[in-house]
C-alpha positions in Angstrom: -143.5 24.1 49.4 -146.8 23.0 51.1 -147.6 19.2 51.7 -149.1 17.8 48.6 -150.4 14.6 47.6 -149.5 14.9 44.1 -145.8 15.8 44.3 -144.0 15.0 41.0 -142.7 11.2 40.8 -139.2 12.6 40.1 -139.0 14.2 43.4 -139.9 10.9 45.2 -137.3 9.0 43.3 -134.7 11.5 43.9 -135.4 11.4 47.7 -135.7 7.7 47.8 -132.2 7.5 45.8 -130.5 9.2 48.8 -131.3 6.1 51.0 -129.2 3.9 48.7 -126.1 5.6 50.2 -126.6 5.6 53.9 -127.1 2.7 56.3 -124.3 0.4 55.1 -122.2 3.3 53.9 -119.2 2.5 56.4 -119.4 -1.3 55.6 -119.5 -0.9 51.9 -115.8 -1.8 51.6 -116.0 -4.8 54.3 -115.5 -7.3 51.5 -112.0 -5.8 50.8 -111.0 -5.5 54.6 -108.9 -8.8 54.1 -107.0 -7.5 51.2 -106.6 -4.2 53.0 -105.0 -5.9 55.9 -102.7 -7.9 53.8 -101.4 -4.4 52.4 -101.1 -2.8 55.7 -99.4 -5.9 57.1 -97.3 -4.0 59.6 -100.5 -2.2 60.9 -102.5 -3.4 64.0 -105.6 -5.1 62.9 -107.7 -3.0 65.2 -106.8 0.1 63.2 -107.5 -1.4 59.9 -110.9 -2.5 61.2 -111.5 1.2 62.0 -112.0 1.7 58.4 -115.2 0.2 58.6 -116.2 1.7 62.1 -114.8 5.0 62.0 -117.4 6.6 59.4 -120.2 5.8 62.0 -118.5 7.8 64.6 -118.2 10.9 62.4 -121.9 10.3 61.3 -122.8 10.7 64.9 -120.8 13.9 65.2 -122.0 15.5 62.1 -125.7 14.9 63.1 -125.1 16.7 66.4 -124.6 19.9 64.3 -127.1 19.1 61.6 -130.0 21.3 62.7 -127.6 24.1 62.7 -126.4 23.4 59.0 -130.2 23.2 58.2 -130.5 26.9 59.6 -127.6 28.1 57.4 -128.2 26.3 54.1 -131.0 25.4 51.9 -131.9 21.8 51.1 -130.4 21.4 47.7 -127.2 23.2 48.7 -126.8 21.0 51.9 -127.5 17.8 50.1 -125.0 18.5 47.4 -122.4 19.2 49.9 -123.2 16.1 51.6 -123.1 14.0 48.3 -119.8 15.6 47.2 -118.2 15.0 50.5 -119.6 11.3 50.3 -118.1 10.7 46.7 -114.7 12.5 47.2 -114.0 11.1 50.6 -115.1 7.5 49.9 -112.9 7.4 46.5 -109.9 9.3 47.8 -109.3 6.9 50.6 -107.8 4.2 48.0 -105.2 6.8 46.7 -103.0 6.8 49.8 -100.6 4.3 51.3 -100.8 5.8 54.9 -103.2 4.3 57.0 -103.8 7.4 59.1 -104.6 9.4 55.8 -107.0 6.5 54.7 -108.8 6.8 58.1 -109.0 10.6 57.7 -110.9 10.1 54.3 -113.1 7.5 56.0 -114.0 10.2 58.7 -114.9 12.5 55.7 -117.4 9.9 54.4 -118.9 9.8 57.9 -119.3 13.6 57.7 -121.1 13.2 54.2 -123.4 10.6 55.4 -124.2 12.6 58.6 -125.8 15.2 56.1 -127.4 12.7 53.8 -129.1 10.4 56.3 -131.3 12.8 58.2 -132.1 14.5 54.9 -133.1 11.3 53.1 -135.8 10.4 55.8 -136.6 14.1 57.0 -137.7 15.2 53.4 -140.2 12.5 53.2 -141.7 14.1 56.3 -141.4 17.5 55.0 -142.9 16.9 51.7 -145.6 14.2 52.1 -148.6 13.8 54.1 -148.8 11.5 56.8 -151.0 9.0 55.0 -148.2 8.5 52.3 -145.3 8.3 54.9 -145.5 4.6 55.9 -145.3 3.4 52.5 -142.4 5.8 51.7 -140.5 4.9 54.8 -140.9 1.3 54.0 -139.5 1.9 50.6 -136.6 4.0 52.0 -135.7 1.1 54.2 -135.9 -1.2 51.4 -133.6 1.2 49.4 -131.2 1.3 52.4 -130.8 -2.4 52.4 -130.8 -2.6 48.3 -127.7 -0.1 48.5 -125.9 -2.1 50.9 -126.4 -5.3 48.8 -125.1 -3.6 45.6 -122.2 -1.7 47.4 -121.1 -5.0 49.0 -121.2 -6.9 45.9 -119.5 -4.4 43.9 -116.7 -3.7 46.4 -116.1 -7.4 46.6 -115.7 -7.6 42.6 -113.5 -4.5 42.7 -111.5 -5.8 45.6 -110.3 -8.7 43.1 -108.7 -6.0 41.1 -107.1 -4.1 44.0 -107.9 -2.8 47.4 -107.7 0.6 46.0 -110.4 -0.1 43.4 -112.8 -1.2 46.3 -113.3 2.5 47.0 -114.6 3.5 43.9 -117.9 2.0 45.0 -118.6 5.3 46.4 -119.1 6.6 42.9 -122.6 5.3 43.5 -123.1 8.9 44.9 -122.8 10.4 41.5 -126.3 9.3 40.4 -127.8 10.8 43.5 -125.8 14.0 42.8 -127.4 14.3 39.3 -131.0 13.8 40.5 -130.4 16.3 43.4 -129.3 18.8 40.9 -132.2 18.2 38.5 -135.2 17.6 40.9 -134.7 18.6 44.4 -136.1 22.1 45.3 -133.8 24.4 46.8 -135.9 25.7 49.7 -135.2 26.4 53.5 -136.6 23.2 55.4 -135.5 25.0 58.9 -138.0 27.9 59.1 -140.3 29.5 61.4 -143.1 27.2 60.4 -140.8 24.4 61.6 -140.1 25.9 64.8 -143.5 25.9 66.2 -143.1 22.2 66.8 -141.4 23.1 70.1 -142.1 19.7 71.9 -140.6 17.7 68.8 -137.5 16.6 70.6 -139.3 15.7 74.0 -141.9 13.6 72.5 -139.6 11.9 69.9 -136.9 10.7 72.6 -138.6 7.2 72.9 -138.2 6.6 69.3 -134.5 7.7 69.4 -134.0 4.9 72.2 -136.0 2.4 70.2 -133.8 2.9 67.3 -130.5 2.4 69.3 -132.0 -0.9 70.7 -133.2 -2.0 67.1 -130.1 -1.2 65.6 -127.6 -2.9 68.3 -129.8 -5.9 68.2 -129.6 -6.2 64.5 -126.1 -5.2 64.2 -124.8 -8.4 66.5 -125.8 -10.5 63.3 -123.2 -9.0 60.7 -120.9 -8.5 63.6 -120.9 -12.3 64.6 -122.7 -14.4 62.2 -119.7 -15.4 60.0 -117.3 -16.0 62.8 -119.8 -18.0 65.0 -121.0 -20.0 62.2 -117.4 -20.8 60.9 -116.6 -21.9 64.5 -119.1 -24.6 64.4 -117.6 -26.1 61.3 -121.1 -27.2 59.8 -121.4 -24.7 57.2 -118.6 -23.6 54.8 -117.7 -20.1 54.3 -119.1 -20.0 50.9 -122.5 -20.9 52.0 -122.2 -18.6 54.8 -121.8 -15.7 52.7 -124.8 -16.8 50.5 -126.9 -16.9 53.7 -126.0 -13.5 54.8 -127.0 -12.2 51.2 -130.1 -13.9 51.6 -130.9 -12.1 55.0 -130.1 -8.8 53.1 -132.8 -9.7 50.5 -135.3 -10.5 53.3 -134.6 -7.3 55.0 -135.4 -5.7 51.6 -138.6 -7.5 51.3 -139.4 -6.7 54.9 -139.1 -2.9 54.1 -141.5 -3.2 51.0 -143.9 -5.2 53.2 -144.1 -2.7 56.1 -146.9 -0.5 54.9 -149.2 -3.5 54.3 -148.2 -5.1 57.4 -149.2 -2.0 59.4 -152.3 -1.5 57.4 -153.6 -5.0 58.4 -152.0 -5.1 62.1 -152.1 -1.5 63.2 -150.3 -0.6 66.2 -149.5 -4.0 67.2 -146.9 -4.0 64.4 -144.4 -2.5 66.8 -144.2 -5.8 68.6 -143.4 -8.0 65.4 -139.8 -6.8 65.0 -138.7 -7.4 68.7 -140.4 -10.9 68.6 -138.9 -12.0 65.4 -135.3 -10.7 66.5 -136.0 -12.7 69.7 -137.0 -16.0 67.7 -134.1 -15.4 65.2 -131.4 -15.2 67.8 -132.7 -18.2 70.0 -132.7 -20.2 66.8 -129.2 -19.2 66.2 -128.3 -19.9 69.8 -130.4 -23.3 70.5 -130.7 -24.9 67.0 -127.3 -24.1 65.4 -126.3 -25.8 62.0 -128.3 -25.2 58.8 -131.7 -25.1 60.5 -130.8 -22.3 63.0 -128.8 -20.5 60.4 -131.4 -20.3 57.8 -134.5 -19.8 60.3 -132.5 -17.4 62.5 -131.3 -15.1 59.4 -134.6 -15.1 57.9 -136.4 -13.8 61.1 -133.6 -11.2 61.9 -133.6 -10.0 58.4 -137.6 -9.6 58.1 -137.4 -8.0 61.8 -134.9 -5.3 60.6 -136.8 -4.7 57.4 -140.0 -3.9 59.3 -138.4 -2.3 62.5 -136.5 0.5 60.7 -139.4 2.2 58.8 -141.8 1.7 61.8 -139.7 3.8 64.0 -138.8 6.2 61.3 -142.5 6.8 60.1 -143.7 7.1 63.6 -140.9 9.4 64.6 -141.6 11.5 61.5 -145.3 11.8 62.0 -144.9 12.8 65.6 -142.7 15.6 64.6 -144.5 16.7 61.6 -142.6 18.9 58.9 -140.1 19.7 61.6 -138.8 16.2 61.4 -135.7 16.8 59.4 -134.3 19.2 61.6 -135.4 17.7 65.0 -135.9 14.0 65.3 -134.2 12.7 62.1 -130.8 13.7 63.2 -131.3 12.1 66.6 -132.5 8.9 65.1 -129.5 8.9 62.8 -127.1 9.5 65.7 -128.8 6.6 67.6 -128.5 4.4 64.6 -124.8 4.9 64.0 -124.0 5.2 67.6 -125.4 1.6 67.8 -123.3 0.4 64.8 -120.2 2.0 66.3 -120.4 0.4 69.8 -121.9 -3.0 69.0 -118.6 -4.6 68.0 -116.8 -3.1 70.9 -119.4 -4.5 73.4 -119.3 -7.9 71.8 -115.4 -8.0 72.0 -115.8 -8.1 75.8 -118.2 -11.0 75.7 -118.1 -14.4 73.9 -121.9 -14.8 73.8 -123.2 -12.6 71.1 -126.6 -14.5 70.5 -127.2 -14.4 74.1 -126.7 -10.8 74.3 -128.8 -10.2 71.2 -131.7 -12.3 72.6 -131.5 -10.0 76.0 -131.5 -6.9 73.8 -134.3 -8.3 71.7 -136.5 -8.8 75.0 -135.6 -5.2 76.1 -136.8 -3.9 72.9 -139.9 -5.8 73.2 -140.5 -4.1 76.6 -139.7 -0.6 75.2 -142.0 -1.2 72.4 -144.8 -1.7 74.8 -144.2 1.8 76.2 -143.7 3.4 72.8 -146.5 5.6 71.8 -147.3 5.5 68.1 -149.2 8.3 66.2 -152.8 7.6 65.4 -153.1 5.6 62.0 -154.7 7.5 59.2 -158.4 7.3 59.0 -158.0 5.6 55.4 -156.1 2.5 57.0 -157.4 2.5 60.6 -158.8 -0.7 61.9 -160.6 -1.6 65.0 -157.3 -2.5 66.6 -155.7 0.8 66.0 -158.4 2.7 68.0 -157.0 1.3 71.2 -155.5 4.1 73.4 -152.1 3.3 74.0 
């Protein structure tokens, strides 16, 4: 199928729906973790915490072989396989009393997301022209966050019934499965036409590194905010959860706002996320209490909402229609590797906000070196004509 500005709306909705399942897939059952720990009371806490972290490792591993999978299977076949693995692996984890079997099915979930994630963003680059990709990547980022909010809320409610019931949150994937069956074309996205992009990997490595830095910087927040704020003793736990939910909402709004922000600011948009991250973590570090929590969470949420679609859209436009099988798997690998390694790095240090401030500064420097593709003529401003 050739790029077409008038692709059917049901295809757009279908591709965007996949983003509901991806970024927070591993942490979807986080609200039930205490209940699960109580059930497996004789199991080391670190092993129970792997219920959250192990999907990220297997997403990373699956992404390594994703280009080969695209050569063997057509788009609909591959996406359906990923969705079925996601639903079955996600729900089956609640059926067993052995922690090792639970972790096995958590790894299966990771394999499913390892297929869904690069497809969800790569298909936008494959089907849509560059002048539409900024807006669609922003919507995709917003859907990522909305999926995380919905999954976290539903999982928390189900955990009140049983720790086993919390894994039913992965039934969300059934809606995407139906849409995939009905509307996703079954064509080969890895073809001779795509292979002509021989330099795609080389020129997109800067975006891969940028994604790792951005996701590491962001993931310090969900890994540390609740514990650090509770340690201060100023804000009670019930308000901490509300503040974190508000951060998720601001991230969602940041994704929706991305295309408009880039249209008015141009390539300078690449500096906004690092600066907001830096101001957010400095607020948490220096202000503390209610002012630090609210200001810091707001800045960090909006930074994440802008930063992810910026990197995704820039990488997708650089790689062209080959993005689904070249740069997007690498971007996904970087994103989930950061999620997997952040808690381990923080466990060796007792100053998470200071670490995040340093990584924000590093991301700012890296953003200066990041070469963005030219902005489309429809939205180009005087600032975007500067040769970076």
